[in-house]
C-alpha positions as CSV (number, residue, x, y, z in Angstrom):
1,M,-21.8,-101.5,1.1
2,S,-23.3,-98.4,-0.2
3,G,-26.3,-96.8,-1.7
4,E,-29.5,-95.7,0.2
5,L,-31.2,-99.0,0.3
6,T,-28.3,-100.3,2.0
7,E,-28.4,-97.8,4.6
8,S,-31.8,-98.2,5.0
9,V,-31.3,-102.0,5.5
10,I,-28.8,-101.6,8.0
11,K,-30.8,-99.0,10.4
12,G,-33.6,-101.7,10.5
13,I,-31.1,-104.4,11.2
14,I,-29.7,-102.3,14.2
15,R,-33.1,-101.8,15.4
16,K,-33.9,-105.8,15.3
17,V,-30.7,-106.6,16.8
18,G,-31.4,-104.1,19.9
19,L,-34.8,-105.6,20.2
20,E,-33.3,-109.2,20.1
21,C,-30.9,-108.2,22.8
22,A,-33.3,-106.6,25.0
23,A,-35.7,-109.7,24.8
24,R,-32.9,-111.7,26.0
25,G,-32.3,-109.3,29.0
26,Q,-29.6,-107.2,27.7
27,T,-30.7,-103.8,27.2
28,L,-27.9,-102.1,25.1
29,S,-27.4,-98.5,23.8
30,E,-28.2,-98.0,19.9
31,T,-24.5,-96.7,19.7
32,L,-23.2,-100.1,20.9
33,V,-25.5,-102.2,18.7
34,A,-24.7,-100.3,15.6
35,F,-21.0,-100.3,16.2
36,M,-21.2,-104.4,16.6
37,V,-23.3,-104.5,13.4
38,R,-20.9,-102.9,11.4
39,A,-18.0,-104.7,13.2
40,V,-19.7,-107.9,11.7
41,V,-19.9,-106.8,8.6
42,L,-16.5,-105.6,8.5
43,D,-15.0,-108.9,9.5
44,P,-13.9,-110.9,6.3
45,R,-14.4,-114.1,8.1
46,N,-18.0,-113.6,8.0
47,G,-18.2,-113.4,4.3
48,F,-20.4,-110.1,3.7
49,N,-19.7,-108.5,0.4
50,M,-19.7,-104.8,1.1
51,D,-20.3,-104.3,-2.8
52,Q,-23.5,-105.8,-3.1
53,I,-27.1,-105.3,-1.6
54,L,-27.8,-107.8,1.5
55,T,-30.4,-110.4,0.6
56,E,-32.6,-111.7,3.1
57,K,-30.5,-114.4,4.2
58,D,-27.8,-112.0,4.6
59,V,-29.9,-110.0,6.9
60,Q,-30.7,-112.8,9.1
61,D,-27.2,-113.8,9.3
62,L,-26.0,-110.7,10.3
63,I,-28.8,-110.3,12.9
64,Q,-27.8,-113.5,14.6
65,L,-24.1,-113.0,14.2
66,S,-24.7,-109.6,16.0
67,V,-26.7,-110.7,18.7
68,T,-24.4,-113.4,19.5
69,R,-21.3,-111.2,19.8
70,L,-23.3,-108.7,21.9
71,L,-24.4,-111.5,24.3
72,D,-21.2,-113.3,24.4
73,T,-19.7,-111.6,27.7
74,T,-16.8,-113.9,27.9
75,N,-15.2,-112.1,25.0
76,P,-12.7,-109.6,25.8
77,S,-13.5,-107.9,22.5
78,L,-17.1,-107.0,23.5
79,S,-15.8,-105.5,27.0
80,T,-13.5,-103.4,24.9
81,I,-15.8,-101.9,22.5
82,K,-18.1,-101.4,25.4
83,M,-15.5,-99.3,27.1
84,Q,-14.7,-97.4,23.8
85,V,-18.4,-96.4,23.3
86,Y,-18.7,-95.3,27.0
87,F,-15.3,-93.2,26.9
88,D,-16.5,-91.5,23.6
89,M,-20.1,-91.0,24.8
90,N,-19.2,-89.6,28.3
91,Y,-15.4,-87.9,28.1
92,A,-15.2,-84.3,27.6
93,N,-11.8,-82.5,28.0
94,R,-11.1,-79.4,29.6
95,A,-12.5,-76.8,27.2
96,A,-16.1,-78.3,27.4
97,L,-16.2,-77.9,31.0
98,Q,-17.7,-74.6,31.2
99,S,-21.0,-72.9,32.5
100,V,-24.4,-74.0,30.7
101,F,-24.9,-70.7,29.2
102,P,-21.3,-69.0,28.4
103,Q,-21.0,-65.3,28.0
104,T,-20.9,-65.8,24.4
105,E,-24.1,-67.4,24.4
106,M,-25.9,-65.4,26.8
107,T,-26.4,-62.2,24.5
108,A,-28.4,-64.4,22.1
109,F,-30.3,-66.3,24.8
110,I,-31.3,-63.3,26.7
111,S,-33.4,-60.3,25.3
112,L,-31.7,-57.0,25.7
113,N,-33.6,-55.6,28.5
114,K,-32.9,-58.4,30.6
115,K,-29.1,-58.9,29.7
116,D,-28.2,-55.8,31.7
117,K,-30.1,-57.0,34.6
118,E,-28.4,-60.2,34.5
119,Q,-24.8,-58.8,34.1
120,Q,-25.7,-56.5,37.3
121,L,-26.9,-59.5,39.3
122,K,-23.6,-61.5,38.0
123,N,-21.6,-58.7,39.1
124,L,-23.2,-58.3,42.6
125,A,-22.8,-62.0,43.3
126,M,-19.2,-61.7,42.6
127,L,-18.5,-58.6,44.5
128,V,-20.2,-60.4,47.3
129,T,-18.2,-63.7,46.8
130,G,-14.9,-61.4,46.9
131,I,-16.0,-59.6,50.1
132,R,-16.8,-63.0,51.9
133,L,-13.6,-64.3,50.9
134,Y,-11.8,-61.5,52.0
135,N,-13.9,-61.6,55.5
136,K,-12.8,-65.3,55.8
137,E,-9.3,-64.5,55.4
138,C,-9.6,-61.8,58.1
139,R,-11.3,-64.4,60.3
140,K,-14.4,-62.0,60.4
141,G,-16.9,-64.5,58.6
142,G,-17.1,-66.8,55.8
143,R,-16.8,-69.8,58.0
144,S,-19.3,-72.0,55.7
145,I,-17.0,-71.5,52.6
146,D,-15.1,-74.7,52.0
147,D,-11.4,-74.5,51.8
148,L,-11.1,-75.4,48.0
149,P,-7.3,-75.0,47.4
150,A,-6.6,-77.5,50.4
151,I,-9.3,-79.8,49.4
152,L,-7.8,-79.9,45.7
153,N,-4.4,-80.3,47.3
154,E,-5.5,-83.5,49.0
155,A,-7.7,-84.8,46.4
156,I,-5.6,-84.3,43.4
157,P,-2.9,-86.7,44.3
158,S,-5.5,-89.2,45.3
159,A,-7.1,-89.3,42.2
160,T,-3.6,-89.5,40.4
161,Q,-2.7,-92.2,42.7
162,T,-5.9,-94.2,41.4
163,V,-5.4,-93.9,38.0
164,D,-1.7,-94.8,38.5
165,E,-2.7,-98.0,40.0
166,G,-4.7,-98.6,37.3
167,L,-2.1,-98.1,34.8
168,N,0.2,-100.6,36.7
169,T,-2.2,-103.1,36.6
170,C,-2.7,-102.5,32.8
171,H,1.0,-102.4,32.3
172,M,1.5,-105.8,34.3
173,L,-1.3,-107.6,32.4
174,A,0.1,-106.3,28.9
175,H,3.5,-107.5,29.5
176,K,2.3,-110.9,30.3
177,Y,-0.4,-111.3,27.5
178,T,2.4,-110.1,25.1
179,A,5.0,-112.9,26.6
180,L,2.5,-115.6,26.1
181,L,1.5,-114.6,22.7
182,E,5.3,-114.6,21.6
183,S,5.7,-118.0,23.1
184,M,3.0,-119.4,21.3
185,Q,4.4,-118.2,18.2
186,E,7.9,-119.7,18.8
187,D,6.5,-123.0,20.2
188,S,3.8,-124.9,18.4
189,H,3.3,-126.9,21.4
190,R,2.6,-123.9,23.2
191,Y,0.2,-122.7,20.7
192,M,-1.8,-125.5,20.7
193,Q,-2.1,-125.3,24.6
194,L,-2.7,-121.6,24.7
195,S,-5.0,-121.3,21.3
196,S,-8.3,-121.7,23.2
197,F,-7.3,-118.5,25.3
198,K,-8.6,-115.2,23.9
199,L,-5.1,-113.9,24.5
200,K,-5.1,-111.3,21.8
201,E,-8.6,-109.8,22.6
202,A,-7.6,-109.4,26.2
203,L,-4.2,-107.6,25.2
204,F,-6.0,-105.1,23.1
205,N,-8.6,-104.8,26.1
206,V,-5.8,-103.9,28.5
207,R,-4.1,-101.7,26.2
208,Q,-7.2,-99.8,25.5
209,Y,-7.8,-99.4,28.9
210,E,-4.4,-98.0,29.3
211,A,-4.8,-95.4,26.7
212,F,-7.8,-94.0,28.3
213,L,-6.2,-93.9,31.6
214,C,-3.3,-92.1,30.0
215,I,-5.8,-89.5,28.9
216,L,-7.2,-88.8,32.4
217,M,-3.9,-89.0,33.9
218,S,-2.8,-86.1,31.7
219,D,-5.9,-84.1,32.6
220,A,-5.2,-84.8,36.3
221,I,-1.6,-83.6,35.8
222,T,-2.8,-80.4,34.0
223,S,-5.4,-79.6,36.8
224,A,-2.7,-79.9,39.5
225,Q,-0.7,-77.5,37.5
226,E,-3.6,-75.1,37.2
227,V,-4.4,-75.4,40.9
228,E,-0.8,-74.4,41.6
229,T,-1.1,-71.3,39.4
230,L,-4.3,-70.5,40.9
231,S,-3.0,-70.7,44.3
232,V,-0.4,-68.3,43.8
233,Q,-2.4,-65.7,41.9
234,F,-5.2,-65.9,44.7
235,A,-2.7,-65.4,47.5
236,A,-1.4,-62.3,45.7
237,A,-4.8,-61.0,45.1
238,M,-5.4,-61.3,48.7
239,M,-2.2,-59.6,49.8
240,Q,-2.9,-56.8,47.3
241,L,-6.4,-56.4,48.8
242,K,-5.2,-56.5,52.5
243,N,-2.5,-53.7,51.5
244,T,-5.2,-51.5,49.9
245,V,-7.8,-52.0,52.9
246,Q,-5.3,-51.7,55.8
247,D,-8.3,-51.1,58.6
248,K,-9.3,-47.7,56.5
249,I,-12.4,-46.3,57.7
250,S,-13.4,-45.2,54.2
251,I,-12.2,-46.6,50.8
252,D,-13.0,-45.5,47.2
253,S,-15.2,-48.4,45.7
254,K,-13.3,-47.9,42.3
255,E,-10.3,-49.1,43.9
256,V,-11.2,-51.8,46.0
257,F,-14.1,-53.4,43.9
258,P,-12.0,-54.7,41.2
259,L,-10.1,-56.6,43.8
260,F,-13.0,-58.2,45.1
261,L,-14.1,-59.4,41.7
262,E,-10.8,-60.7,41.0
263,L,-10.8,-62.8,44.1
264,S,-14.2,-64.1,42.9
265,K,-12.9,-64.8,39.3
266,L,-10.1,-67.1,40.9
267,W,-12.6,-68.6,43.2
268,T,-14.8,-69.6,40.3
269,S,-11.4,-71.1,38.7
270,F,-11.3,-73.5,41.8
271,Q,-14.6,-74.5,41.6
272,D,-14.4,-75.5,38.1
273,E,-11.4,-77.5,39.0
274,M,-13.3,-79.3,41.6
275,L,-16.0,-80.2,39.0
276,L,-13.1,-81.5,36.6
277,L,-11.8,-83.6,39.5
278,S,-15.0,-85.0,40.1
279,F,-15.4,-85.8,36.6
280,L,-12.0,-87.6,36.3
281,T,-12.8,-89.7,39.4
282,S,-16.1,-90.6,38.2
283,M,-14.8,-91.7,34.8
284,T,-11.6,-93.7,36.4
285,S,-14.2,-95.6,38.7
286,N,-16.7,-96.3,35.8
287,L,-13.7,-97.6,33.5
288,Q,-12.9,-100.2,35.8
289,Q,-16.1,-102.4,35.2
290,F,-14.5,-103.1,31.6
291,L,-11.2,-104.6,33.2
292,E,-13.4,-107.1,35.3
293,I,-13.4,-109.5,32.6
294,Q,-9.6,-110.1,32.7
295,S,-10.1,-111.6,36.6
296,Q,-12.8,-113.8,35.0
297,L,-10.9,-115.2,32.0
298,F,-7.5,-115.1,33.7
299,P,-7.6,-115.5,37.5
300,E,-4.0,-115.2,39.2
301,E,-3.4,-118.7,39.6
302,V,-4.3,-119.7,36.2
303,L,-2.1,-116.8,34.5
304,T,0.8,-117.7,37.1
305,S,0.6,-121.6,35.8
306,L,0.6,-120.4,32.1
307,L,3.6,-118.3,32.5
308,E,5.8,-121.2,33.9
309,G,9.3,-121.1,31.9
310,V,7.8,-117.6,30.0
311,T,10.2,-114.7,30.3
312,V,7.9,-111.4,30.8
313,K,9.6,-108.3,29.7
314,S,8.2,-104.9,30.2
315,D,7.8,-102.0,27.6
316,E,10.5,-100.1,29.3
317,E,13.1,-103.4,29.0
318,R,12.1,-103.9,25.6
319,I,13.0,-100.3,24.7
320,R,16.2,-100.3,26.7
321,E,17.3,-103.7,24.8
322,T,17.0,-101.7,21.4
323,M,18.6,-98.3,22.3
324,G,22.0,-99.1,20.8
325,T,20.5,-99.9,17.4
326,R,19.4,-97.6,14.6
327,V,18.6,-97.5,11.1
328,N,21.3,-96.9,8.6
329,V,19.8,-94.1,6.1
330,S,22.5,-95.2,3.6
331,D,20.8,-98.4,3.2
332,F,17.6,-96.7,1.8
333,K,17.7,-94.6,-1.3
334,N,14.1,-93.5,-1.5
335,Q,13.0,-93.5,2.2
336,E,12.9,-90.6,4.5
337,W,14.3,-91.5,8.3
338,L,14.1,-88.9,11.3
339,F,16.3,-88.9,14.0
340,P,16.2,-86.7,17.1
341,E,19.6,-84.8,16.3
342,T,18.3,-83.8,12.9
343,T,14.6,-83.1,13.6
344,D,12.7,-80.5,15.4
345,N,10.1,-81.1,17.7
346,F,11.1,-84.9,17.4
347,D,9.4,-85.8,20.6
348,H,5.9,-84.2,19.5
349,L,5.7,-85.9,16.1
350,L,2.3,-87.6,15.5
351,I,3.1,-91.1,15.4
352,Q,0.9,-93.8,13.8
353,Y,-0.8,-96.7,15.5
354,H,-0.8,-94.8,19.0
355,G,2.9,-95.4,18.9
356,F,3.0,-99.4,18.8
357,C,5.3,-101.2,16.1
358,A,4.1,-101.1,12.7
359,H,5.7,-104.3,11.9
360,A,4.3,-106.3,15.0
361,I,0.8,-105.4,14.4
362,A,0.5,-106.5,10.8
363,V,2.7,-109.7,11.2
364,K,2.2,-110.8,14.6
365,G,-0.9,-109.1,15.8
366,L,0.9,-107.8,18.9
367,T,0.9,-104.1,20.4
368,L,4.7,-103.8,20.9
369,P,6.0,-100.4,22.1
370,G,7.7,-98.6,19.2
371,N,11.3,-97.1,20.0
372,P,11.6,-93.9,18.2
373,A,15.6,-93.9,18.8
374,I,15.7,-96.6,16.0
375,G,14.5,-94.2,13.5
376,I,11.1,-93.0,12.6
377,L,10.2,-93.7,8.9
378,K,8.2,-90.8,7.4
379,H,6.0,-92.5,4.4
380,K,3.4,-90.3,2.5
381,A,3.8,-87.7,5.2
382,K,2.9,-90.1,8.1
383,C,5.4,-91.4,10.7
384,Y,6.0,-94.9,11.8
385,V,8.0,-96.2,14.8
386,F,9.4,-99.9,15.3
387,S,10.2,-102.2,18.0
388,S,13.5,-103.3,16.3
389,K,15.8,-102.6,13.6
390,E,14.9,-105.7,11.6
391,A,11.2,-104.9,11.9
392,A,12.0,-101.5,10.6
393,Y,14.0,-102.5,7.6
394,T,11.3,-105.2,6.7
395,F,8.6,-102.4,6.9
396,A,10.4,-100.3,5.1
397,Q,10.9,-102.5,2.1
398,D,7.0,-102.5,1.0
399,P,5.3,-100.0,3.6
400,D,2.0,-100.0,1.6
401,K,2.1,-103.8,1.9
402,F,2.1,-103.5,5.9
403,I,-0.3,-100.7,6.1
404,Q,-2.9,-102.6,4.3
405,L,-2.2,-105.7,6.6
406,N,-2.8,-103.3,9.6
407,V,-6.0,-102.6,8.1
408,E,-7.1,-106.0,7.5
409,K,-5.9,-107.0,11.2
410,A,-8.4,-104.2,12.4
411,K,-11.2,-105.6,10.3
412,E,-10.8,-108.8,12.0
413,Y,-10.8,-107.3,15.5
414,A,-12.6,-104.2,15.2
415,E,-11.9,-102.7,18.7
416,L,-8.2,-102.0,16.8
417,I,-10.1,-99.3,14.7
418,Q,-10.0,-97.0,17.8
419,L,-7.1,-98.4,19.5
420,L,-4.7,-98.0,16.7
421,E,-6.6,-94.7,15.7
422,L,-7.6,-96.2,12.1
423,R,-11.0,-94.4,11.9
424,H,-9.8,-92.5,8.6
425,Q,-9.4,-95.7,6.8
426,F,-13.2,-96.8,7.3
427,E,-15.0,-93.5,6.7
428,Y,-16.4,-95.5,3.5
429,L,-18.3,-98.0,5.8
430,F,-19.7,-95.2,8.1
431,P,-21.4,-92.2,6.0
432,H,-22.0,-88.9,7.5
433,A,-25.8,-89.6,7.8
434,Q,-25.0,-91.6,10.8
435,A,-22.7,-89.0,12.5
436,R,-25.3,-88.5,15.3
437,T,-26.2,-91.9,16.1
438,A,-25.1,-95.4,14.9
439,D,-21.2,-94.6,14.3
440,K,-20.6,-91.9,16.4
441,C,-17.4,-93.6,17.7
442,L,-16.0,-94.4,14.2
443,M,-16.9,-91.0,12.6
444,K,-14.1,-88.3,12.2
445,P,-15.0,-85.4,14.4
446,T,-16.5,-82.2,12.5
447,A,-14.4,-79.2,12.7
448,K,-16.0,-76.2,14.0
449,C,-15.3,-72.7,13.7
450,D,-16.7,-69.2,13.9
451,S,-17.1,-67.6,10.2
452,S,-18.8,-64.7,8.5
453,T,-19.6,-63.5,5.1
454,Q,-20.3,-59.9,3.7
455,T,-22.9,-59.5,0.7
456,D,-22.6,-56.4,-1.4
457,T,-25.8,-54.2,-0.9
458,H,-25.7,-53.0,-4.4
459,I,-23.9,-55.1,-7.0
460,L,-25.3,-53.4,-9.9
461,P,-24.5,-49.9,-11.1
462,P,-27.4,-47.5,-9.9
463,T,-30.2,-46.5,-12.6
464,I,-32.0,-43.7,-10.3
465,V,-32.9,-40.8,-12.5
466,R,-32.3,-37.9,-10.1
467,S,-34.3,-35.4,-12.1
468,Y,-37.4,-37.7,-12.1
469,E,-40.3,-35.9,-10.3
470,W,-43.8,-37.8,-9.6
471,N,-45.3,-34.7,-8.1
472,E,-47.2,-32.5,-10.7
473,W,-47.1,-29.5,-8.5
474,E,-43.5,-29.7,-8.1
475,L,-43.0,-29.9,-11.9
476,R,-45.2,-26.8,-12.0
477,R,-43.1,-24.9,-9.5
478,K,-40.0,-25.7,-11.6
479,A,-41.6,-24.5,-14.9
480,I,-42.5,-21.2,-13.2
481,K,-39.1,-20.9,-12.1
482,L,-37.6,-21.4,-15.4
483,A,-40.2,-19.1,-17.1
484,N,-39.4,-16.3,-14.8
485,L,-35.5,-16.7,-15.2
486,R,-35.8,-16.4,-19.0
487,R,-37.4,-12.8,-18.6
488,K,-34.7,-11.9,-16.2
489,L,-31.4,-9.6,-17.1
490,T,-28.2,-10.4,-15.1
491,H,-26.6,-7.3,-14.0
492,S,-22.7,-6.6,-12.6
493,M,-21.4,-3.9,-10.9
494,Q,-17.9,-3.1,-9.9
495,T,-17.0,-1.2,-6.7
496,D,-13.8,0.9,-5.6
497,L,-12.7,-2.5,-3.8
498,S,-13.1,-4.8,-6.5
499,H,-12.0,-2.7,-9.6
500,M,-8.7,-3.9,-10.9
501,K,-8.6,-6.7,-8.8
502,R,-10.7,-9.4,-10.3
503,E,-9.2,-11.9,-12.9
504,N,-10.5,-11.6,-16.3
505,F,-10.3,-14.5,-19.0
506,T,-10.9,-13.9,-22.8
507,Q,-11.1,-16.7,-25.2
508,V,-9.8,-15.8,-28.6
509,Y,-9.4,-17.6,-32.0
510,L,-5.7,-17.7,-32.9
511,P,-4.7,-16.9,-36.5
512,K,-4.2,-19.8,-38.7
513,G,-0.4,-20.3,-39.5
514,V,0.1,-19.3,-43.3
515,G,3.3,-19.8,-45.0
516,T,4.7,-18.9,-48.5
517,Q,7.5,-20.4,-50.2
518,T,9.6,-18.4,-52.4
519,K,12.8,-18.7,-54.1
520,R,15.0,-16.6,-51.3
521,D,14.4,-17.0,-47.8
522,N,14.8,-13.7,-46.1
523,S,13.7,-12.2,-42.7
524,S,13.6,-9.0,-40.8
525,N,13.6,-7.6,-37.1
526,V,10.7,-5.5,-36.7
527,P,10.9,-3.3,-33.1
528,R,8.4,-4.5,-30.7
529,P,5.6,-1.7,-29.8
530,Q,6.0,-0.5,-26.4
531,I,3.1,2.1,-25.8
532,F,2.0,3.2,-21.9
533,L,-0.9,5.0,-21.0
534,K,-0.7,7.3,-17.7
535,G,-3.6,8.4,-15.5
536,L,-6.2,5.6,-16.1
537,R,-6.6,5.1,-12.5
538,G,-7.4,9.0,-12.0
539,Q,-6.0,11.5,-9.6
540,S,-7.5,14.0,-7.2
541,S,-9.2,15.9,-9.6
542,P,-12.6,14.7,-10.6
543,T,-11.6,14.8,-14.4
544,T,-9.3,12.1,-15.7
545,H,-6.3,13.4,-17.7
546,M,-4.8,10.4,-19.7
547,V,-1.1,10.7,-21.4
548,K,-0.1,8.5,-24.1
549,V,3.6,7.8,-24.1
550,D,5.4,6.0,-26.9
551,L,8.5,4.3,-26.2
552,T,8.9,2.0,-29.4
553,R,12.4,2.0,-30.7
554,A,13.1,3.1,-34.1
555,V,13.6,0.6,-37.0
556,D,17.3,1.7,-37.4
557,E,18.0,1.3,-33.7
558,T,17.2,-2.5,-33.6
């Protein structure tokens, strides 16, 4: 689907679907409705042609299908999509948790005369904070100040334990769903028994929940490390301050004030970590609502009965089973394989499909963990991992085929677009015009950077006539000056101090070179005249007596 008409139609459909859902008692966000409308269009089973403009019947069918999917609360896919939209709209990484007006924006927000006052008040508040913290340490005040390091040291393990419990629940359910799906593919009788259950949708739901919890767990671990570092720095700063003060009656403010400010900065960092921990705890609590559908569809007793006679393997067990096998590079001529011993930063490579087996998704629709030890296939600058050696060999025979199969699988299950990190594959369906509203969770984030440009002030050569004068009186003054100069004579005088010391320059015209050709070549050597004059500088007498001395040699002496 392309073109301005189609986009306007899509916007109208999104609005109508939202109103229809609201009329049926479900008030949904515009972002969620937009995602579902585009997911319905994307699903090939619905038969929408993306190369043609929607007809009136297509519009009505699209509205009804979208409303039906948005109101189907028994489908795990809807719960997964809601979870993805919620996480994308509410999650912010550590860099975004700053004050409302960072220092870089204060200068542009506050006028110049107020900026200095604001900075002084800020420095004063920080100084007072540092003094109160020092008094609290010396047990001379500051009782109302909470012990943030102690609170964080207790709260962070509690928060990580909550996330870890959620991860264990996800792992257990994912392993059971994967085992049931594999049994369906191996036994036709089991397939008929379990086909009515939405096992794939349930598997994708817990895998997405697991991925989000891993992000929160990573942030919690980073926060714990930051708190540990801050505690060491705070203790060192407090010790340095104590050693500086040491019950002195008089202390130089230039010496002690920077130490108070340092305490205040470290304490502010503790407060930031408290805000971050509160945010992570809230995100963890709110994500649990999207996993409730699991207990509704698969109660414990139902899941236990379905698993009778089925072997459940964990992700770790599957990886251990394949640790002894690896791809033989000599079996492939035009494929590049990466291994730990031959690749730098092997553990930090960007793996496609969120680290799941690239073959299992395309063929089985399963999210099996890939084992990098088997070998990582590098195809068109992208890396792929596999759950077995056989899967790696099959995928490597025609990678483009299986890559396209994975795209088709994502069209059928729209939640896989984000789970498998396939947003770049569907940019054509979500133009940049909808980046702020409808398809925020399917768009590639816009890169931002500080940039500057320089423009030349004068790009053309100057055409200014410096001798031009617009004032007629100035012209008159110059004319009188020139007229006076024409009537003046220039005199020079030589004094006793300057005579015979200045340099003289004389310009002469050299005689032309004249040559005569004769029958006989001859030459003569004429002595060089050497005539000296004595007495030119004068003597003690007022009359100058000059003596001419001719020392030129005779011709016969040469």
